[in-house]
Biopython code that builds the backbone (N, CA, C, O; Angstrom):
import numpy as np
from Bio.PDB.StructureBuilder import StructureBuilder

atoms = [
    (1, "UNK", "N", (-2.838, 84.622, 26.675)),
    (1, "UNK", "CA", (-4.243, 84.294, 26.807)),
    (1, "UNK", "C", (-5.038, 85.555, 26.482)),
    (1, "UNK", "O", (-4.700, 86.643, 26.950)),
    (2, "UNK", "N", (-6.064, 85.415, 25.704)),
    (2, "UNK", "CA", (-6.919, 86.564, 25.459)),
    (2, "UNK", "C", (-8.360, 86.160, 25.718)),
    (2, "UNK", "O", (-8.742, 85.007, 25.518)),
    (3, "UNK", "N", (-9.132, 87.096, 26.151)),
    (3, "UNK", "CA", (-10.547, 86.845, 26.366)),
    (3, "UNK", "C", (-11.327, 87.871, 25.569)),
    (3, "UNK", "O", (-10.812, 88.941, 25.245)),
    (4, "UNK", "N", (-12.543, 87.551, 25.263)),
    (4, "UNK", "CA", (-13.370, 88.431, 24.450)),
    (4, "UNK", "C", (-14.448, 89.060, 25.311)),
    (4, "UNK", "O", (-14.975, 88.432, 26.230)),
    (5, "UNK", "N", (-14.771, 90.311, 25.001)),
    (5, "UNK", "CA", (-15.831, 91.004, 25.703)),
    (5, "UNK", "C", (-16.568, 91.866, 24.691)),
    (5, "UNK", "O", (-15.942, 92.599, 23.926)),
    (6, "UNK", "N", (-17.877, 91.784, 24.682)),
    (6, "UNK", "CA", (-18.662, 92.608, 23.774)),
    (6, "UNK", "C", (-18.976, 93.937, 24.451)),
    (6, "UNK", "O", (-19.362, 93.971, 25.620)),
    (7, "UNK", "N", (-18.810, 95.020, 23.717)),
    (7, "UNK", "CA", (-19.193, 96.316, 24.256)),
    (7, "UNK", "C", (-20.675, 96.561, 23.955)),
    (7, "UNK", "O", (-21.349, 95.686, 23.410)),
    (8, "UNK", "N", (-21.177, 97.730, 24.302)),
    (8, "UNK", "CA", (-22.601, 98.032, 24.141)),
    (8, "UNK", "C", (-23.054, 97.989, 22.680)),
    (8, "UNK", "O", (-24.227, 97.735, 22.405)),
    (9, "UNK", "N", (-22.150, 98.230, 21.756)),
    (9, "UNK", "CA", (-22.500, 98.229, 20.340)),
    (9, "UNK", "C", (-22.355, 96.835, 19.718)),
    (9, "UNK", "O", (-22.596, 96.672, 18.522)),
    (10, "UNK", "N", (-21.975, 95.854, 20.491)),
    (10, "UNK", "CA", (-21.815, 94.498, 19.981)),
    (10, "UNK", "C", (-20.435, 94.209, 19.424)),
    (10, "UNK", "O", (-20.181, 93.107, 18.937)),
    (11, "UNK", "N", (-19.531, 95.192, 19.491)),
    (11, "UNK", "CA", (-18.164, 94.971, 19.029)),
    (11, "UNK", "C", (-17.430, 94.097, 20.030)),
    (11, "UNK", "O", (-17.654, 94.188, 21.237)),
    (12, "UNK", "N", (-16.564, 93.263, 19.523)),
    (12, "UNK", "CA", (-15.767, 92.411, 20.406)),
    (12, "UNK", "C", (-14.405, 93.051, 20.591)),
    (12, "UNK", "O", (-13.735, 93.427, 19.629)),
    (13, "UNK", "N", (-14.010, 93.167, 21.851)),
    (13, "UNK", "CA", (-12.689, 93.699, 22.177)),
    (13, "UNK", "C", (-11.851, 92.562, 22.739)),
    (13, "UNK", "O", (-12.379, 91.648, 23.373)),
    (14, "UNK", "N", (-10.565, 92.618, 22.508)),
    (14, "UNK", "CA", (-9.664, 91.594, 23.050)),
    (14, "UNK", "C", (-8.912, 92.167, 24.237)),
    (14, "UNK", "O", (-8.470, 93.315, 24.224)),
    (15, "UNK", "N", (-8.782, 91.354, 25.241)),
    (15, "UNK", "CA", (-7.996, 91.702, 26.412)),
    (15, "UNK", "C", (-6.923, 90.639, 26.565)),
    (15, "UNK", "O", (-7.224, 89.445, 26.573)),
    (16, "UNK", "N", (-5.698, 91.057, 26.684)),
    (16, "UNK", "CA", (-4.597, 90.112, 26.847)),
    (16, "UNK", "C", (-4.161, 90.126, 28.304)),
    (16, "UNK", "O", (-3.919, 91.185, 28.882)),
    (17, "UNK", "N", (-4.065, 88.950, 28.883)),
    (17, "UNK", "CA", (-3.692, 88.815, 30.279)),
    (17, "UNK", "C", (-2.270, 88.284, 30.384)),
    (17, "UNK", "O", (-1.862, 87.401, 29.630)),
    (18, "UNK", "N", (-1.535, 88.830, 31.320)),
    (18, "UNK", "CA", (-0.229, 88.256, 31.590)),
    (18, "UNK", "C", (-0.449, 86.949, 32.337)),
    (18, "UNK", "O", (-1.521, 86.717, 32.895)),
    (19, "UNK", "N", (0.550, 86.114, 32.344)),
    (19, "UNK", "CA", (0.454, 84.843, 33.066)),
    (19, "UNK", "C", (0.223, 85.101, 34.559)),
    (19, "UNK", "O", (-0.526, 84.380, 35.217)),
    (20, "UNK", "N", (0.873, 86.132, 35.072)),
    (20, "UNK", "CA", (0.744, 86.489, 36.485)),
    (20, "UNK", "C", (-0.698, 86.899, 36.810)),
    (20, "UNK", "O", (-1.253, 86.471, 37.822)),
    (21, "UNK", "N", (-1.302, 87.728, 35.950)),
    (21, "UNK", "CA", (-2.664, 88.183, 36.204)),
    (21, "UNK", "C", (-3.669, 87.051, 36.023)),
    (21, "UNK", "O", (-4.651, 86.961, 36.759)),
    (22, "UNK", "N", (-3.422, 86.196, 35.048)),
    (22, "UNK", "CA", (-4.292, 85.043, 34.854)),
    (22, "UNK", "C", (-4.270, 84.160, 36.106)),
    (22, "UNK", "O", (-5.313, 83.678, 36.547)),
    (23, "UNK", "N", (-3.087, 83.951, 36.670)),
    (23, "UNK", "CA", (-2.951, 83.165, 37.898)),
    (23, "UNK", "C", (-3.751, 83.823, 39.029)),
    (23, "UNK", "O", (-4.447, 83.142, 39.781)),
    (24, "UNK", "N", (-3.646, 85.148, 39.142)),
    (24, "UNK", "CA", (-4.361, 85.881, 40.192)),
    (24, "UNK", "C", (-5.867, 85.717, 40.033)),
    (24, "UNK", "O", (-6.570, 85.495, 41.018)),
    (25, "UNK", "N", (-6.366, 85.822, 38.820)),
    (25, "UNK", "CA", (-7.807, 85.683, 38.594)),
    (25, "UNK", "C", (-8.295, 84.262, 38.877)),
    (25, "UNK", "O", (-9.362, 84.074, 39.462)),
    (26, "UNK", "N", (-7.516, 83.266, 38.462)),
    (26, "UNK", "CA", (-7.903, 81.880, 38.753)),
    (26, "UNK", "C", (-7.923, 81.642, 40.255)),
    (26, "UNK", "O", (-8.828, 80.991, 40.777)),
    (27, "UNK", "N", (-6.932, 82.167, 40.938)),
    (27, "UNK", "CA", (-6.879, 82.003, 42.384)),
    (27, "UNK", "C", (-8.007, 82.793, 43.056)),
    (27, "UNK", "O", (-8.521, 82.367, 44.091)),
    (28, "UNK", "N", (-8.395, 83.929, 42.487)),
    (28, "UNK", "CA", (-9.509, 84.711, 43.031)),
    (28, "UNK", "C", (-10.809, 83.906, 42.964)),
    (28, "UNK", "O", (-11.629, 83.959, 43.880)),
    (29, "UNK", "N", (-10.984, 83.167, 41.880)),
    (29, "UNK", "CA", (-12.155, 82.296, 41.750)),
    (29, "UNK", "C", (-12.137, 81.246, 42.862)),
    (29, "UNK", "O", (-13.168, 80.920, 43.451)),
    (30, "UNK", "N", (-10.966, 80.740, 43.125)),
    (30, "UNK", "CA", (-10.801, 79.767, 44.208)),
    (30, "UNK", "C", (-11.174, 80.397, 45.560)),
    (30, "UNK", "O", (-11.839, 79.765, 46.381)),
    (31, "UNK", "N", (-10.738, 81.649, 45.785)),
    (31, "UNK", "CA", (-11.074, 82.330, 47.044)),
    (31, "UNK", "C", (-12.567, 82.562, 47.166)),
    (31, "UNK", "O", (-13.103, 82.486, 48.272)),
    (32, "UNK", "N", (-13.252, 82.841, 46.076)),
    (32, "UNK", "CA", (-14.705, 83.001, 46.131)),
    (32, "UNK", "C", (-15.341, 81.709, 46.644)),
    (32, "UNK", "O", (-16.245, 81.745, 47.479)),
    (33, "UNK", "N", (-14.865, 80.574, 46.141)),
    (33, "UNK", "CA", (-15.386, 79.284, 46.615)),
    (33, "UNK", "C", (-14.978, 79.032, 48.069)),
    (33, "UNK", "O", (-15.756, 78.491, 48.855)),
    (34, "UNK", "N", (-13.765, 79.424, 48.413)),
    (34, "UNK", "CA", (-13.289, 79.241, 49.785)),
    (34, "UNK", "C", (-14.175, 79.978, 50.783)),
    (34, "UNK", "O", (-14.461, 79.472, 51.868)),
    (35, "UNK", "N", (-14.603, 81.172, 50.404)),
    (35, "UNK", "CA", (-15.429, 81.992, 51.290)),
    (35, "UNK", "C", (-16.918, 81.865, 50.987)),
    (35, "UNK", "O", (-17.720, 82.715, 51.375)),
    (36, "UNK", "N", (-17.276, 80.785, 50.284)),
    (36, "UNK", "CA", (-18.662, 80.422, 50.024)),
    (36, "UNK", "C", (-19.448, 81.515, 49.307)),
    (36, "UNK", "O", (-20.633, 81.708, 49.578)),
    (37, "UNK", "N", (-18.792, 82.233, 48.392)),
    (37, "UNK", "CA", (-19.438, 83.259, 47.580)),
    (37, "UNK", "C", (-19.708, 82.698, 46.192)),
    (37, "UNK", "O", (-18.953, 81.866, 45.691)),
    (38, "UNK", "N", (-20.780, 83.155, 45.581)),
    (38, "UNK", "CA", (-21.161, 82.674, 44.251)),
    (38, "UNK", "C", (-20.462, 83.403, 43.119)),
    (38, "UNK", "O", (-20.470, 82.932, 41.981)),
    (39, "UNK", "N", (-19.861, 84.543, 43.415)),
    (39, "UNK", "CA", (-19.160, 85.296, 42.381)),
    (39, "UNK", "C", (-17.860, 85.860, 42.924)),
    (39, "UNK", "O", (-17.688, 86.014, 44.133)),
    (40, "UNK", "N", (-16.954, 86.163, 42.016)),
    (40, "UNK", "CA", (-15.662, 86.726, 42.401)),
    (40, "UNK", "C", (-15.846, 88.221, 42.647)),
    (40, "UNK", "O", (-16.357, 88.943, 41.791)),
    (41, "UNK", "N", (-15.430, 88.669, 43.812)),
    (41, "UNK", "CA", (-15.499, 90.075, 44.180)),
    (41, "UNK", "C", (-14.089, 90.644, 44.286)),
    (41, "UNK", "O", (-13.104, 89.909, 44.231)),
    (42, "UNK", "N", (-14.010, 91.941, 44.437)),
    (42, "UNK", "CA", (-12.717, 92.623, 44.532)),
    (42, "UNK", "C", (-11.883, 92.057, 45.675)),
    (42, "UNK", "O", (-10.675, 91.876, 45.528)),
    (43, "UNK", "N", (-12.510, 91.778, 46.799)),
    (43, "UNK", "CA", (-11.739, 91.263, 47.938)),
    (43, "UNK", "C", (-11.087, 89.923, 47.619)),
    (43, "UNK", "O", (-10.015, 89.626, 48.147)),
    (44, "UNK", "N", (-11.703, 89.114, 46.775)),
    (44, "UNK", "CA", (-11.103, 87.840, 46.387)),
    (44, "UNK", "C", (-9.857, 88.073, 45.529)),
    (44, "UNK", "O", (-8.860, 87.364, 45.665)),
    (45, "UNK", "N", (-9.923, 89.061, 44.657)),
    (45, "UNK", "CA", (-8.763, 89.393, 43.816)),
    (45, "UNK", "C", (-7.629, 89.928, 44.687)),
    (45, "UNK", "O", (-6.465, 89.590, 44.470)),
    (46, "UNK", "N", (-7.967, 90.759, 45.667)),
    (46, "UNK", "CA", (-6.936, 91.306, 46.557)),
    (46, "UNK", "C", (-6.330, 90.199, 47.409)),
    (46, "UNK", "O", (-5.110, 90.152, 47.570)),
    (47, "UNK", "N", (-7.147, 89.311, 47.955)),
    (47, "UNK", "CA", (-6.613, 88.189, 48.731)),
    (47, "UNK", "C", (-5.689, 87.339, 47.873)),
    (47, "UNK", "O", (-4.637, 86.899, 48.335)),
    (48, "UNK", "N", (-6.075, 87.110, 46.644)),
    (48, "UNK", "CA", (-5.244, 86.338, 45.731)),
    (48, "UNK", "C", (-3.927, 87.043, 45.451)),
    (48, "UNK", "O", (-2.876, 86.404, 45.396)),
    (49, "UNK", "N", (-3.982, 88.347, 45.276)),
    (49, "UNK", "CA", (-2.776, 89.137, 45.016)),
    (49, "UNK", "C", (-1.843, 89.115, 46.223)),
    (49, "UNK", "O", (-0.633, 88.944, 46.073)),
    (50, "UNK", "N", (-2.394, 89.284, 47.402)),
    (50, "UNK", "CA", (-1.585, 89.268, 48.628)),
    (50, "UNK", "C", (-0.922, 87.907, 48.811)),
    (50, "UNK", "O", (0.240, 87.824, 49.210)),
    (51, "UNK", "N", (-1.660, 86.850, 48.521)),
    (51, "UNK", "CA", (-1.130, 85.496, 48.706)),
    (51, "UNK", "C", (-0.001, 85.175, 47.735)),
    (51, "UNK", "O", (0.843, 84.325, 48.020)),
    (52, "UNK", "N", (0.017, 85.855, 46.586)),
    (52, "UNK", "CA", (1.058, 85.607, 45.585)),
    (52, "UNK", "C", (2.251, 86.515, 45.856)),
    (52, "UNK", "O", (2.348, 87.612, 45.304)),
    (53, "UNK", "N", (3.135, 86.060, 46.691)),
    (53, "UNK", "CA", (4.286, 86.865, 47.107)),
    (53, "UNK", "C", (5.356, 86.998, 46.027)),
    (53, "UNK", "O", (6.324, 87.738, 46.202)),
    (54, "UNK", "N", (5.189, 86.288, 44.913)),
    (54, "UNK", "CA", (6.154, 86.392, 43.814)),
    (54, "UNK", "C", (5.776, 87.493, 42.825)),
    (54, "UNK", "O", (6.636, 87.983, 42.093)),
    (55, "UNK", "N", (4.514, 87.884, 42.794)),
    (55, "UNK", "CA", (4.094, 88.921, 41.848)),
    (55, "UNK", "C", (4.538, 90.296, 42.345)),
    (55, "UNK", "O", (4.743, 90.497, 43.542)),
    (56, "UNK", "N", (4.681, 91.226, 41.425)),
    (56, "UNK", "CA", (5.064, 92.585, 41.815)),
    (56, "UNK", "C", (4.028, 93.200, 42.734)),
    (56, "UNK", "O", (4.378, 93.828, 43.733)),
    (57, "UNK", "N", (2.758, 93.027, 42.408)),
    (57, "UNK", "CA", (1.692, 93.586, 43.241)),
    (57, "UNK", "C", (1.688, 92.945, 44.627)),
    (57, "UNK", "O", (1.542, 93.634, 45.636)),
    (58, "UNK", "N", (1.848, 91.620, 44.670)),
    (58, "UNK", "CA", (1.892, 90.922, 45.948)),
    (58, "UNK", "C", (3.065, 91.365, 46.801)),
    (58, "UNK", "O", (2.924, 91.562, 48.007)),
    (59, "UNK", "N", (4.237, 91.523, 46.168)),
    (59, "UNK", "CA", (5.414, 92.004, 46.894)),
    (59, "UNK", "C", (5.170, 93.398, 47.449)),
    (59, "UNK", "O", (5.499, 93.685, 48.600)),
    (60, "UNK", "N", (4.586, 94.266, 46.618)),
    (60, "UNK", "CA", (4.333, 95.641, 47.049)),
    (60, "UNK", "C", (3.365, 95.668, 48.238)),
    (60, "UNK", "O", (3.622, 96.345, 49.234)),
    (61, "UNK", "N", (2.264, 94.939, 48.133)),
    (61, "UNK", "CA", (1.288, 94.929, 49.228)),
    (61, "UNK", "C", (1.906, 94.408, 50.514)),
    (61, "UNK", "O", (1.623, 94.924, 51.595)),
    (62, "UNK", "N", (2.741, 93.397, 50.403)),
    (62, "UNK", "CA", (3.413, 92.873, 51.590)),
    (62, "UNK", "C", (4.427, 93.873, 52.149)),
    (62, "UNK", "O", (4.579, 93.983, 53.365)),
    (63, "UNK", "N", (5.126, 94.605, 51.266)),
    (63, "UNK", "CA", (6.106, 95.603, 51.705)),
    (63, "UNK", "C", (5.460, 96.747, 52.472)),
    (63, "UNK", "O", (6.056, 97.275, 53.411)),
    (64, "UNK", "N", (4.250, 97.137, 52.084)),
    (64, "UNK", "CA", (3.590, 98.251, 52.779)),
    (64, "UNK", "C", (2.800, 97.770, 53.998)),
    (64, "UNK", "O", (2.083, 98.547, 54.629)),
    (65, "UNK", "N", (2.940, 96.492, 54.319)),
    (65, "UNK", "CA", (2.352, 95.966, 55.541)),
    (65, "UNK", "C", (0.989, 95.323, 55.384)),
    (65, "UNK", "O", (0.354, 94.976, 56.380)),
    (66, "UNK", "N", (0.530, 95.157, 54.161)),
    (66, "UNK", "CA", (-0.759, 94.514, 53.952)),
    (66, "UNK", "C", (-0.511, 93.022, 53.805)),
    (66, "UNK", "O", (0.056, 92.576, 52.807)),
    (67, "UNK", "N", (-0.927, 92.266, 54.776)),
    (67, "UNK", "CA", (-0.783, 90.824, 54.678)),
    (67, "UNK", "C", (-2.165, 90.178, 54.635)),
    (67, "UNK", "O", (-3.183, 90.838, 54.842)),
    (68, "UNK", "N", (-2.179, 88.910, 54.371)),
    (68, "UNK", "CA", (-3.424, 88.165, 54.185)),
    (68, "UNK", "C", (-4.337, 88.290, 55.404)),
    (68, "UNK", "O", (-5.520, 88.602, 55.267)),
    (69, "UNK", "N", (-3.795, 88.050, 56.577)),
    (69, "UNK", "CA", (-4.608, 88.064, 57.798)),
    (69, "UNK", "C", (-5.192, 89.443, 58.085)),
    (69, "UNK", "O", (-6.352, 89.564, 58.477)),
    (70, "UNK", "N", (-4.383, 90.479, 57.887)),
    (70, "UNK", "CA", (-4.854, 91.843, 58.126)),
    (70, "UNK", "C", (-6.000, 92.186, 57.189)),
    (70, "UNK", "O", (-7.025, 92.718, 57.616)),
    (71, "UNK", "N", (-5.823, 91.879, 55.915)),
    (71, "UNK", "CA", (-6.872, 92.193, 54.946)),
    (71, "UNK", "C", (-8.142, 91.392, 55.229)),
    (71, "UNK", "O", (-9.246, 91.932, 55.151)),
    (72, "UNK", "N", (-7.996, 90.130, 55.550)),
    (72, "UNK", "CA", (-9.152, 89.288, 55.853)),
    (72, "UNK", "C", (-9.906, 89.830, 57.067)),
    (72, "UNK", "O", (-11.137, 89.843, 57.082)),
    (73, "UNK", "N", (-9.167, 90.278, 58.083)),
    (73, "UNK", "CA", (-9.785, 90.859, 59.276)),
    (73, "UNK", "C", (-10.579, 92.105, 58.913)),
    (73, "UNK", "O", (-11.694, 92.295, 59.400)),
    (74, "UNK", "N", (-10.008, 92.964, 58.054)),
    (74, "UNK", "CA", (-10.712, 94.170, 57.624)),
    (74, "UNK", "C", (-11.963, 93.824, 56.821)),
    (74, "UNK", "O", (-12.993, 94.482, 56.965)),
    (75, "UNK", "N", (-11.882, 92.816, 55.992)),
    (75, "UNK", "CA", (-13.058, 92.380, 55.219)),
    (75, "UNK", "C", (-14.160, 91.890, 56.144)),
    (75, "UNK", "O", (-15.336, 92.177, 55.923)),
    (76, "UNK", "N", (-13.782, 91.156, 57.172)),
    (76, "UNK", "CA", (-14.771, 90.627, 58.118)),
    (76, "UNK", "C", (-15.499, 91.737, 58.864)),
    (76, "UNK", "O", (-16.630, 91.544, 59.310)),
    (77, "UNK", "N", (-14.860, 92.901, 59.004)),
    (77, "UNK", "CA", (-15.520, 94.034, 59.661)),
    (77, "UNK", "C", (-16.668, 94.563, 58.808)),
    (77, "UNK", "O", (-17.648, 95.088, 59.336)),
    (78, "UNK", "N", (-16.548, 94.425, 57.500)),
    (78, "UNK", "CA", (-17.542, 94.975, 56.582)),
    (78, "UNK", "C", (-18.615, 93.982, 56.157)),
    (78, "UNK", "O", (-19.723, 94.380, 55.799)),
    (79, "UNK", "N", (-18.297, 92.712, 56.194)),
    (79, "UNK", "CA", (-19.290, 91.704, 55.820)),
    (79, "UNK", "C", (-18.927, 90.367, 56.449)),
    (79, "UNK", "O", (-17.775, 90.115, 56.803)),
    (80, "UNK", "N", (-19.929, 89.528, 56.578)),
    (80, "UNK", "CA", (-19.694, 88.204, 57.145)),
    (80, "UNK", "C", (-18.946, 87.356, 56.132)),
    (80, "UNK", "O", (-19.337, 87.271, 54.968)),
    (81, "UNK", "N", (-17.871, 86.731, 56.582)),
    (81, "UNK", "CA", (-17.088, 85.849, 55.718)),
    (81, "UNK", "C", (-16.916, 84.513, 56.418)),
    (81, "UNK", "O", (-16.293, 84.426, 57.476)),
    (82, "UNK", "N", (-17.467, 83.488, 55.824)),
    (82, "UNK", "CA", (-17.300, 82.133, 56.323)),
    (82, "UNK", "C", (-16.343, 81.428, 55.378)),
    (82, "UNK", "O", (-16.499, 81.491, 54.158)),
    (83, "UNK", "N", (-15.352, 80.756, 55.952)),
    (83, "UNK", "CA", (-14.374, 80.120, 55.077)),
    (83, "UNK", "C", (-14.257, 78.632, 55.355)),
    (83, "UNK", "O", (-14.686, 78.122, 56.390)),
    (84, "UNK", "N", (-13.664, 77.967, 54.393)),
    (84, "UNK", "CA", (-13.288, 76.563, 54.542)),
    (84, "UNK", "C", (-11.787, 76.571, 54.817)),
    (84, "UNK", "O", (-11.002, 76.828, 53.905)),
    (85, "UNK", "N", (-11.368, 76.294, 56.056)),
    (85, "UNK", "CA", (-9.960, 76.441, 56.440)),
    (85, "UNK", "C", (-8.962, 75.697, 55.554)),
    (85, "UNK", "O", (-7.912, 76.253, 55.233)),
    (86, "UNK", "N", (-9.248, 74.473, 55.152)),
    (86, "UNK", "CA", (-8.288, 73.728, 54.333)),
    (86, "UNK", "C", (-8.126, 74.387, 52.973)),
    (86, "UNK", "O", (-7.017, 74.438, 52.441)),
    (87, "UNK", "N", (-9.221, 74.895, 52.400)),
    (87, "UNK", "CA", (-9.145, 75.576, 51.116)),
    (87, "UNK", "C", (-8.374, 76.888, 51.242)),
    (87, "UNK", "O", (-7.638, 77.279, 50.336)),
    (88, "UNK", "N", (-8.555, 77.556, 52.373)),
    (88, "UNK", "CA", (-7.821, 78.797, 52.612)),
    (88, "UNK", "C", (-6.320, 78.525, 52.713)),
    (88, "UNK", "O", (-5.513, 79.277, 52.166)),
    (89, "UNK", "N", (-5.950, 77.465, 53.403)),
    (89, "UNK", "CA", (-4.544, 77.083, 53.531)),
    (89, "UNK", "C", (-3.926, 76.815, 52.162)),
    (89, "UNK", "O", (-2.840, 77.310, 51.859)),
    (90, "UNK", "N", (-4.615, 76.035, 51.338)),
    (90, "UNK", "CA", (-4.113, 75.700, 50.007)),
    (90, "UNK", "C", (-3.979, 76.954, 49.156)),
    (90, "UNK", "O", (-2.979, 77.127, 48.459)),
    (91, "UNK", "N", (-4.982, 77.835, 49.206)),
    (91, "UNK", "CA", (-4.981, 79.046, 48.398)),
    (91, "UNK", "C", (-3.882, 80.030, 48.741)),
    (91, "UNK", "O", (-3.526, 80.872, 47.917)),
    (92, "UNK", "N", (-3.340, 79.937, 49.942)),
    (92, "UNK", "CA", (-2.284, 80.854, 50.366)),
    (92, "UNK", "C", (-0.900, 80.390, 49.927)),
    (92, "UNK", "O", (0.081, 81.099, 50.153)),
    (93, "UNK", "N", (-0.799, 79.235, 49.316)),
    (93, "UNK", "CA", (0.498, 78.692, 48.915)),
    (93, "UNK", "C", (0.552, 78.523, 47.408)),
    (93, "UNK", "O", (-0.089, 77.632, 46.851)),
    (94, "UNK", "N", (1.318, 79.379, 46.750)),
    (94, "UNK", "CA", (1.392, 79.417, 45.284)),
    (94, "UNK", "C", (1.764, 78.067, 44.689)),
    (94, "UNK", "O", (1.225, 77.680, 43.652)),
    (95, "UNK", "N", (2.665, 77.352, 45.323)),
    (95, "UNK", "CA", (3.097, 76.054, 44.791)),
    (95, "UNK", "C", (1.916, 75.084, 44.749)),
    (95, "UNK", "O", (1.724, 74.382, 43.757)),
    (96, "UNK", "N", (1.135, 75.045, 45.813)),
    (96, "UNK", "CA", (-0.019, 74.145, 45.848)),
    (96, "UNK", "C", (-1.041, 74.532, 44.784)),
    (96, "UNK", "O", (-1.624, 73.669, 44.128)),
    (97, "UNK", "N", (-1.254, 75.840, 44.620)),
    (97, "UNK", "CA", (-2.201, 76.309, 43.613)),
    (97, "UNK", "C", (-1.697, 75.995, 42.221)),
    (97, "UNK", "O", (-2.464, 75.535, 41.375)),
    (98, "UNK", "N", (-0.411, 76.237, 41.965)),
    (98, "UNK", "CA", (0.137, 75.985, 40.636)),
    (98, "UNK", "C", (0.125, 74.495, 40.293)),
    (98, "UNK", "O", (0.062, 74.133, 39.118)),
    (99, "UNK", "N", (0.185, 73.643, 41.290)),
    (99, "UNK", "CA", (0.087, 72.194, 41.060)),
    (99, "UNK", "C", (-1.359, 71.750, 40.809)),
    (99, "UNK", "O", (-1.602, 70.614, 40.401)),
    (100, "UNK", "N", (-2.314, 72.653, 41.057)),
    (100, "UNK", "CA", (-3.718, 72.327, 40.844)),
    (100, "UNK", "C", (-4.361, 71.628, 42.016)),
    (100, "UNK", "O", (-5.417, 71.013, 41.866)),
    (101, "UNK", "N", (-3.747, 71.709, 43.179)),
    (101, "UNK", "CA", (-4.299, 71.045, 44.362)),
    (101, "UNK", "C", (-5.709, 71.549, 44.674)),
    (101, "UNK", "O", (-6.554, 70.780, 45.132)),
    (102, "UNK", "N", (-5.970, 72.858, 44.425)),
    (102, "UNK", "CA", (-7.288, 73.394, 44.762)),
    (102, "UNK", "C", (-8.389, 72.738, 43.950)),
    (102, "UNK", "O", (-9.537, 72.717, 44.395)),
    (103, "UNK", "N", (-8.086, 72.202, 42.777)),
    (103, "UNK", "CA", (-9.100, 71.514, 41.967)),
    (103, "UNK", "C", (-9.586, 70.248, 42.665)),
    (103, "UNK", "O", (-10.726, 69.829, 42.466)),
    (104, "UNK", "N", (-8.742, 69.647, 43.469)),
    (104, "UNK", "CA", (-9.129, 68.425, 44.188)),
    (104, "UNK", "C", (-10.145, 68.714, 45.284)),
    (104, "UNK", "O", (-10.903, 67.828, 45.678)),
    (105, "UNK", "N", (-10.164, 69.951, 45.779)),
    (105, "UNK", "CA", (-11.065, 70.300, 46.878)),
    (105, "UNK", "C", (-12.397, 70.842, 46.394)),
    (105, "UNK", "O", (-13.292, 71.081, 47.204)),
    (106, "UNK", "N", (-12.549, 71.041, 45.093)),
    (106, "UNK", "CA", (-13.795, 71.617, 44.559)),
    (106, "UNK", "C", (-14.887, 70.586, 44.491)),
    (106, "UNK", "O", (-16.001, 70.894, 44.067)),
]
sb = StructureBuilder()
sb.init_structure("model")
sb.init_model(0)
sb.init_chain("A")
sb.init_seg("    ")
for serial, (resi, resn, name, xyz) in enumerate(atoms, 1):
    if name == "N":
        sb.init_residue(resn, " ", resi, " ")
    sb.init_atom(name, np.array(xyz, "f"), 0.0, 1.0, " ", f" {name:<3s}", serial, name[0])
structure = sb.get_structure()
């Protein structure tokens, strides 16, 4: 998958995403909706990465003790986060996300 981005001079650059990273970004968009945010923020990408225990980044974060609940608690200390519990449950399970279950809740 490649996406296009124009730089300041109007040139188009190509960015190639791995399947794993594309999955993380799609799931991050889902987390933004789960937490009632209008845009994807860094915390949504991190939550998505932590939830994906099959990815190298997700495995690493889990190995060093960063889990979903801990990170969410730390985020709540810095800003108010309201969530939709059923969407959060679905987003934490890669199989449900890969099946497209989160699209049914949108």
